[in-house]
C-alpha positions as CSV (number, residue, x, y, z in Angstrom):
1,X,-45.8,124.0,-59.2
2,X,-42.9,121.6,-59.8
3,X,-40.2,120.9,-57.2
4,X,-36.6,120.0,-59.1
5,X,-34.4,117.8,-57.5
6,X,-30.8,116.8,-57.4
7,X,-29.9,113.3,-55.7
8,X,-26.2,113.1,-54.5
9,X,-25.2,109.1,-54.3
10,X,-26.6,106.7,-56.3
11,X,-24.9,103.5,-55.2
12,X,-27.1,101.0,-53.3
13,X,-30.5,103.6,-52.3
14,X,-30.4,106.0,-54.6
15,X,-31.7,104.9,-57.7
16,X,-35.0,104.0,-55.5
17,X,-34.9,107.5,-54.6
18,X,-34.2,108.6,-58.1
19,X,-37.2,106.2,-59.7
20,X,-39.8,107.5,-57.0
21,X,-39.3,111.4,-57.5
22,X,-39.3,110.8,-61.3
23,X,-43.1,109.1,-61.3
24,X,-44.3,111.9,-58.8
25,X,-45.8,114.4,-61.2
26,X,-45.1,117.2,-58.2
27,X,-41.4,117.0,-58.6
28,X,-38.5,116.7,-61.6
29,X,-35.0,114.8,-60.9
30,X,-32.6,117.4,-62.8
31,X,-29.2,116.0,-61.4
32,X,-27.7,112.8,-59.8
33,X,-24.5,113.1,-58.8
34,X,-21.6,110.0,-57.5
35,X,-18.1,109.6,-57.1
36,X,-18.5,106.4,-59.1
37,X,-18.5,107.1,-62.8
38,X,-19.6,103.4,-63.4
39,X,-22.5,104.3,-61.0
40,X,-23.6,107.4,-62.8
41,X,-23.3,105.7,-66.1
42,X,-25.7,103.1,-65.2
43,X,-28.5,105.9,-63.9
44,X,-28.0,107.5,-67.1
45,X,-29.5,104.1,-68.9
46,X,-31.8,103.9,-66.7
47,X,-33.2,107.6,-67.0
48,X,-31.3,109.4,-70.0
49,X,-32.5,112.8,-69.7
50,X,-30.8,113.0,-66.4
51,X,-27.9,115.4,-66.2
52,X,-24.8,113.5,-64.2
53,X,-21.8,115.0,-62.5
54,X,-19.0,113.9,-60.1
55,X,-18.8,116.8,-57.9
56,X,-22.1,117.2,-56.0
57,X,-21.3,120.9,-55.2
58,X,-22.1,121.5,-59.1
59,X,-26.0,120.8,-58.1
60,X,-25.7,123.1,-55.4
61,X,-24.7,125.6,-57.4
62,X,-27.5,125.5,-59.8
63,X,-30.3,128.0,-58.6
64,X,-32.6,125.9,-60.1
65,X,-32.7,123.2,-57.9
66,X,-35.0,123.3,-55.2
67,X,-34.4,120.2,-53.0
68,X,-31.5,117.9,-52.5
69,X,-31.8,114.0,-51.3
70,X,-28.7,112.3,-49.8
71,X,-28.4,108.7,-50.0
72,X,-24.5,108.5,-49.2
73,X,-22.4,106.9,-46.6
74,X,-23.1,108.0,-43.2
75,X,-19.8,109.8,-42.7
76,X,-20.7,112.2,-45.5
77,X,-23.9,113.5,-44.7
78,X,-22.9,116.3,-42.2
79,X,-21.1,117.9,-44.7
80,X,-23.3,117.5,-47.7
81,X,-26.4,118.2,-45.9
82,X,-24.9,121.1,-44.6
83,X,-23.5,122.7,-48.0
84,X,-26.9,122.1,-49.5
85,X,-28.8,123.7,-46.6
86,X,-26.2,126.8,-46.7
87,X,-27.2,126.7,-50.3
88,X,-31.0,127.0,-49.2
89,X,-31.7,123.9,-50.7
90,X,-34.9,121.8,-49.2
91,X,-32.9,118.2,-47.5
92,X,-33.9,115.0,-47.4
93,X,-31.0,112.6,-45.8
94,X,-31.0,109.1,-45.4
95,X,-30.7,107.3,-42.2
96,X,-29.0,107.7,-39.4
97,X,-29.1,111.7,-40.0
98,X,-25.5,112.4,-39.2
99,X,-22.7,110.1,-37.2
100,X,-23.1,112.7,-33.8
101,X,-25.4,114.7,-31.8
102,X,-23.7,117.5,-31.9
103,X,-23.6,117.4,-36.3
104,X,-27.2,116.6,-36.2
105,X,-27.8,119.9,-33.9
106,X,-25.8,121.9,-36.3
107,X,-28.0,121.0,-39.4
108,X,-31.2,121.4,-37.6
109,X,-30.0,124.9,-36.6
110,X,-29.1,125.8,-40.5
111,X,-32.3,124.3,-41.6
112,X,-34.2,127.2,-39.1
113,X,-31.5,129.8,-39.8
114,X,-32.5,129.3,-43.9
115,X,-36.4,128.2,-43.4
116,X,-35.6,125.0,-45.2
117,X,-36.9,121.3,-44.7
118,X,-34.8,119.1,-43.5
119,X,-36.5,115.4,-43.3
120,X,-34.6,111.9,-42.6
121,X,-35.4,109.1,-44.4
122,X,-36.6,106.9,-41.3
123,X,-39.0,105.3,-44.0
124,X,-40.8,103.1,-41.9
125,X,-42.8,105.8,-40.4
126,X,-44.4,106.0,-44.1
127,X,-44.7,102.2,-44.1
128,X,-48.4,101.7,-44.0
129,X,-48.3,98.8,-41.9
130,X,-46.1,100.3,-39.2
131,X,-49.4,103.1,-39.5
132,X,-51.7,100.5,-38.7
133,X,-49.6,99.2,-36.0
134,X,-49.4,102.6,-34.3
135,X,-53.3,103.1,-35.1
136,X,-54.3,99.6,-33.1
137,X,-51.9,101.2,-30.0
138,X,-53.4,104.3,-29.6
139,X,-56.8,102.5,-29.8
140,X,-56.1,100.7,-27.4
141,X,-56.4,97.2,-29.3
142,X,-53.5,95.5,-27.1
143,X,-53.7,97.3,-24.1
144,X,-50.9,98.2,-21.9
145,X,-47.8,97.6,-23.8
146,X,-45.8,95.2,-21.7
147,X,-42.5,94.7,-23.9
148,X,-41.4,94.5,-27.4
149,X,-38.7,92.8,-29.8
150,X,-37.5,93.1,-33.2
151,X,-35.5,90.9,-35.2
152,X,-33.4,92.4,-38.5
153,X,-31.2,90.0,-39.5
154,X,-29.8,89.0,-43.3
155,X,-26.4,87.7,-44.9
156,X,-25.2,91.1,-45.6
157,X,-24.6,93.6,-46.6
158,X,-21.2,94.3,-44.5
159,X,-20.4,97.9,-44.5
160,X,-16.6,99.4,-44.0
161,X,-17.3,102.3,-41.9
162,X,-20.1,101.5,-39.6
163,X,-21.1,99.0,-37.2
164,X,-24.3,97.0,-37.7
165,X,-25.7,98.8,-34.8
166,X,-25.4,102.3,-36.6
167,X,-26.4,100.7,-39.9
168,X,-29.5,99.0,-38.6
169,X,-30.9,99.6,-35.4
170,X,-31.6,103.3,-37.1
171,X,-34.4,101.5,-39.1
172,X,-36.1,99.7,-35.5
173,X,-35.2,102.9,-32.9
174,X,-37.1,105.1,-35.8
175,X,-40.2,102.5,-35.4
176,X,-40.6,102.2,-32.2
177,X,-40.8,105.8,-31.1
178,X,-43.0,106.4,-33.7
179,X,-45.2,103.5,-32.4
180,X,-45.1,104.9,-28.9
181,X,-44.3,108.2,-29.2
182,X,-41.5,108.4,-26.8
183,X,-37.5,108.0,-27.1
184,X,-35.9,105.2,-24.7
185,X,-34.6,106.1,-21.0
186,X,-31.9,103.6,-21.2
187,X,-29.9,102.0,-23.5
188,X,-27.6,98.7,-22.9
189,X,-26.1,97.3,-25.9
190,X,-23.7,94.0,-27.1
191,X,-22.0,93.7,-30.3
192,X,-19.5,90.9,-32.2
193,X,-17.5,90.9,-34.5
194,X,-16.4,88.1,-36.1
195,X,-15.0,89.0,-39.5
196,X,-14.2,92.9,-39.8
197,X,-11.9,94.0,-36.6
198,X,-13.4,96.9,-34.7
199,X,-16.7,96.5,-36.9
200,X,-19.2,94.7,-35.4
201,X,-21.4,92.6,-37.5
202,X,-24.1,91.2,-34.8
203,X,-25.5,93.1,-31.9
204,X,-28.1,92.7,-29.2
205,X,-29.7,96.5,-27.6
206,X,-31.8,96.8,-24.8
207,X,-34.4,99.8,-24.8
208,X,-36.5,100.9,-21.7
209,X,-39.0,103.1,-22.7
210,X,-41.4,105.5,-20.7
211,X,-44.3,103.3,-19.0
212,X,-42.0,100.4,-18.4
213,X,-42.1,99.5,-21.8
214,X,-38.8,96.7,-22.4
215,X,-37.8,96.3,-26.0
216,X,-34.9,94.4,-27.5
217,X,-33.5,94.8,-30.7
218,X,-31.4,91.9,-32.7
219,X,-29.5,92.9,-35.9
220,X,-27.1,91.4,-38.2
221,X,-25.3,91.2,-41.2
222,X,-24.3,87.3,-40.2
223,X,-27.4,85.4,-40.7
224,X,-28.5,82.5,-42.9
225,X,-32.4,83.9,-42.8
226,X,-33.5,87.2,-44.1
227,X,-35.9,88.3,-40.9
228,X,-37.9,91.6,-40.6
229,X,-39.8,91.3,-37.8
230,X,-41.6,93.1,-34.6
231,X,-43.2,91.7,-32.0
232,X,-45.5,93.7,-29.6
233,X,-47.2,91.8,-26.4
234,X,-49.6,93.8,-24.6
235,X,-52.0,92.5,-22.0
236,X,-54.7,92.0,-23.7
237,X,-53.8,91.1,-27.4
238,X,-50.4,90.5,-29.2
239,X,-49.1,91.7,-32.4
240,X,-46.6,90.1,-35.0
241,X,-45.7,92.8,-37.9
242,X,-43.7,91.1,-40.4
243,X,-42.4,93.4,-43.4
244,X,-41.3,90.8,-45.4
245,X,-44.8,89.5,-45.5
246,X,-46.8,91.6,-48.6
247,X,-50.2,89.7,-47.8
248,X,-50.6,90.1,-44.2
249,X,-48.2,92.3,-42.9
250,X,-49.8,92.4,-39.8
251,X,-51.1,89.5,-37.4
252,X,-53.1,90.3,-34.0
253,X,-53.3,87.5,-31.8
254,X,-56.3,87.5,-29.5
255,X,-54.1,85.8,-26.7
256,X,-53.2,87.1,-23.5
257,X,-53.2,86.5,-19.2
258,X,-56.5,86.8,-17.3
259,X,-55.9,87.0,-13.6
260,X,-58.7,85.5,-11.1
261,X,-60.8,88.6,-10.3
262,X,-60.4,87.0,-6.2
263,X,-59.4,83.5,-4.6
264,X,-60.1,81.9,-0.8
265,X,-56.0,81.0,-0.1
266,X,-53.1,81.4,-1.7
267,X,-53.1,78.0,-3.0
268,X,-55.8,78.8,-5.2
269,X,-54.3,81.6,-6.7
270,X,-53.5,81.0,-10.7
271,X,-53.3,82.7,-13.6
272,X,-56.4,82.2,-16.7
273,X,-54.8,81.8,-20.2
274,X,-56.9,83.4,-23.1
275,X,-56.4,81.8,-26.5
276,X,-58.8,83.5,-28.9
277,X,-58.7,84.1,-32.8
278,X,-56.1,85.4,-35.0
279,X,-56.7,88.2,-37.9
280,X,-55.0,90.1,-40.1
281,X,-55.8,93.8,-40.3
282,X,-56.3,95.5,-44.2
283,X,-53.1,97.2,-44.8
284,X,-53.0,99.4,-48.0
285,X,-50.3,98.0,-50.6
286,X,-48.4,101.5,-51.0
287,X,-44.3,102.1,-51.2
288,X,-43.2,103.3,-48.3
289,X,-40.4,105.3,-50.3
290,X,-43.2,106.8,-52.3
291,X,-45.0,108.4,-49.5
292,X,-42.0,109.7,-48.1
293,X,-41.0,111.3,-51.2
294,X,-44.6,113.0,-51.8
295,X,-44.4,114.2,-47.8
296,X,-41.4,115.9,-48.3
297,X,-42.2,117.5,-51.2
298,X,-45.6,118.2,-49.7
299,X,-43.5,119.7,-46.6
300,X,-41.3,122.5,-49.1
301,X,-44.9,123.4,-50.6
302,X,-46.8,124.2,-47.6
303,X,-44.2,124.6,-45.6
304,X,-44.8,122.0,-42.8
305,X,-42.6,119.7,-40.5
306,X,-42.0,116.8,-41.7
307,X,-42.9,113.6,-39.8
308,X,-39.6,112.6,-39.9
309,X,-37.8,115.9,-39.2
310,X,-34.2,117.0,-38.2
311,X,-35.6,116.3,-34.4
312,X,-36.5,112.9,-35.2
313,X,-33.5,112.2,-36.6
314,X,-31.7,114.0,-33.4
315,X,-33.4,111.4,-31.6
316,X,-32.4,108.5,-33.1
317,X,-29.0,109.2,-32.9
318,X,-29.4,110.1,-29.4
319,X,-30.1,106.3,-28.8
320,X,-27.4,105.5,-31.2
321,X,-24.7,107.4,-29.6
322,X,-26.2,105.5,-25.9
323,X,-25.9,102.1,-27.7
324,X,-22.6,103.1,-29.3
325,X,-20.9,104.5,-25.4
326,X,-22.7,101.1,-23.7
327,X,-20.8,98.6,-26.6
328,X,-17.7,100.2,-25.4
329,X,-18.3,100.3,-21.9
330,X,-19.3,96.2,-22.1
331,X,-23.0,96.3,-22.3
332,X,-23.3,99.0,-19.2
333,X,-26.4,100.8,-19.0
334,X,-26.5,104.0,-20.4
335,X,-29.1,107.2,-19.7
336,X,-30.6,108.8,-22.7
């Protein structure tokens, strides 16, 4: 059985969805929609057999279409996903799922009512390096995770409708939620607008996870270097995940602190430093988006709940809303 796909939005990310779904034997991309005719002309040159339309509702009206992939601005996610689910299409929507909790809840309810798959494009949950890192944490190799910090910065792309926290933090929030099997208990955020009034381009977010794990997120559209890195510090070992390192994306540092088992006087107390080897575990080189698309198709065929389902998307939006509230209250700590 081949799943017939319609893709809505072919700006920055849409062509990647077209490319991946096209090369998977279990799916067939039939339609692509975008308001920009020049983008439709571009995708038509790359994939001449595709049907292109400006009005996405023409795709939803087609009874031969089984599923919809949405890669449009966040402000349009809710309406398009709602329309698709109401037409009993399975839906893959890019991150974040919606711009509010209430909208996310509505989509989950409509998907449940119509028995349709609702999946969110948290691509890093399908990244083999992130999955390897999760296995390392679950096996206790790092010991107890004490804290983590992530850096996701670059020069651009500036957005017009959302700030940098809503644009970039969904990646790192979804990664940390996945690694820790939980969502933060509280959020504290500060962000700054340097070029577009009312749209912050640089942000710092502090998350408190259960188990007293503190995580700090640095995001920016205004940085001379492109960095995509996460550092996790455990009481046994430490790990660095560098998404831009295709050869060795994960490095494990056998470094830590050793407390003396006993001492005679307070003055004799000291910490011993363990500085051991550094190694890189083998990570399979597979495009995360390909894994994500195959997972979406598998969930449709076998009626499974996606790893990044509507609930997962809602949990990320819950953190984003708390971060936005903190931002609007001068960095006040907000309970999630």
